C-alpha positions in Angstrom: 104.2 -8.8 -200.0 104.2 -6.2 -197.2 106.2 -6.2 -194.0 104.2 -6.3 -190.8 104.8 -6.7 -187.1 102.3 -8.0 -184.6 102.4 -7.8 -180.8 100.1 -9.9 -178.7 99.6 -10.4 -175.0 98.9 -13.8 -173.6 97.3 -14.5 -170.2 99.8 -14.7 -167.3 98.3 -18.0 -166.0 100.1 -20.1 -168.7 103.1 -22.3 -168.0 106.2 -21.7 -170.2 105.2 -24.7 -172.4 101.7 -23.5 -172.8 103.0 -20.0 -173.8 105.4 -21.5 -176.4 102.7 -23.7 -177.8 100.4 -20.6 -178.2 103.2 -18.6 -180.0 103.9 -21.5 -182.3 100.2 -21.8 -183.1 100.2 -18.2 -184.4 103.5 -18.6 -186.2 102.0 -21.7 -188.0 98.9 -19.7 -189.0 101.4 -17.2 -190.7 103.5 -19.9 -192.3 100.5 -21.8 -193.7 99.1 -18.6 -195.2 102.5 -18.1 -197.1 104.1 -15.6 -194.8 107.8 -15.3 -194.2 108.7 -14.8 -190.6 111.6 -12.4 -190.2 112.1 -12.3 -186.5 110.4 -13.1 -183.2 111.0 -11.6 -179.8 109.7 -12.8 -176.5 109.4 -9.8 -174.2 108.4 -11.9 -171.2 106.0 -11.2 -168.4 105.2 -7.5 -168.1 102.9 -5.4 -166.1 99.9 -4.1 -168.1 99.0 -0.4 -168.1 95.5 -1.3 -166.9 93.8 -4.5 -165.8 92.4 -6.7 -168.6 90.0 -9.5 -167.6 91.1 -8.9 -163.9 94.7 -9.6 -164.8 97.6 -7.1 -164.2 100.3 -8.9 -166.1 100.7 -10.7 -169.4 103.3 -12.4 -171.6 104.3 -10.1 -174.5 105.4 -11.5 -177.9 106.5 -9.7 -181.1 106.6 -11.3 -184.5 107.9 -9.5 -187.6 106.9 -11.0 -191.0 106.3 -10.4 -194.6 102.9 -11.4 -196.0 100.0 -10.7 -198.3 97.3 -8.4 -196.9 94.8 -11.3 -196.8 97.0 -13.1 -194.3 96.3 -10.5 -191.6 92.6 -11.4 -191.5 93.5 -15.1 -190.9 95.9 -14.2 -188.2 93.5 -11.8 -186.3 90.7 -14.4 -186.6 93.1 -16.9 -184.9 93.7 -14.3 -182.2 90.0 -13.7 -181.6 89.3 -17.4 -181.3 92.0 -18.1 -178.8 91.0 -17.3 -175.2 94.7 -17.1 -174.1 95.1 -13.8 -176.0 94.3 -10.7 -174.0 95.2 -8.1 -176.7 96.8 -8.0 -180.1 98.0 -5.3 -182.5 99.2 -5.9 -186.1 100.9 -2.9 -187.9 102.0 -2.6 -191.5 105.5 -1.3 -191.5 106.5 1.4 -193.9 109.9 1.6 -195.4 111.6 3.6 -192.6 110.1 1.5 -189.9 111.4 -1.6 -191.5 114.9 -0.2 -191.8 114.7 0.9 -188.1 113.6 -2.6 -187.1 116.4 -4.3 -189.0 119.0 -1.9 -187.3 117.4 -2.7 -183.9 117.7 -6.5 -184.6 121.3 -6.1 -185.7 122.2 -4.2 -182.6 120.6 -6.9 -180.4 122.4 -9.7 -182.1 125.8 -7.9 -181.9 125.3 -7.0 -178.2 124.5 -10.8 -177.5 127.7 -11.8 -179.1 129.8 -9.4 -177.1 
């Protein structure tokens, strides 16, 4: 199993509940395909670098997971079929990127406790 991270941007017209439901839908796709979700970060509503479908903002979400390579195809098909997704990017993390991501998560959790 390889380690991946995926970032997707959801349309800004969604309510909080609709956004959470969309995120859970994609997490369910991963879990059903046998992936292990390592972490999830909601980056919130951010301004886009350029307008997409006449929208200038979007909800950003990052999910880090371990999965077999075939799982990525299933996830990206789910992204393409969902009209709420403006953009997505899934990246296979090499060893050093995975170590960096773990350090970043540990720093965030220790700063929240303080």
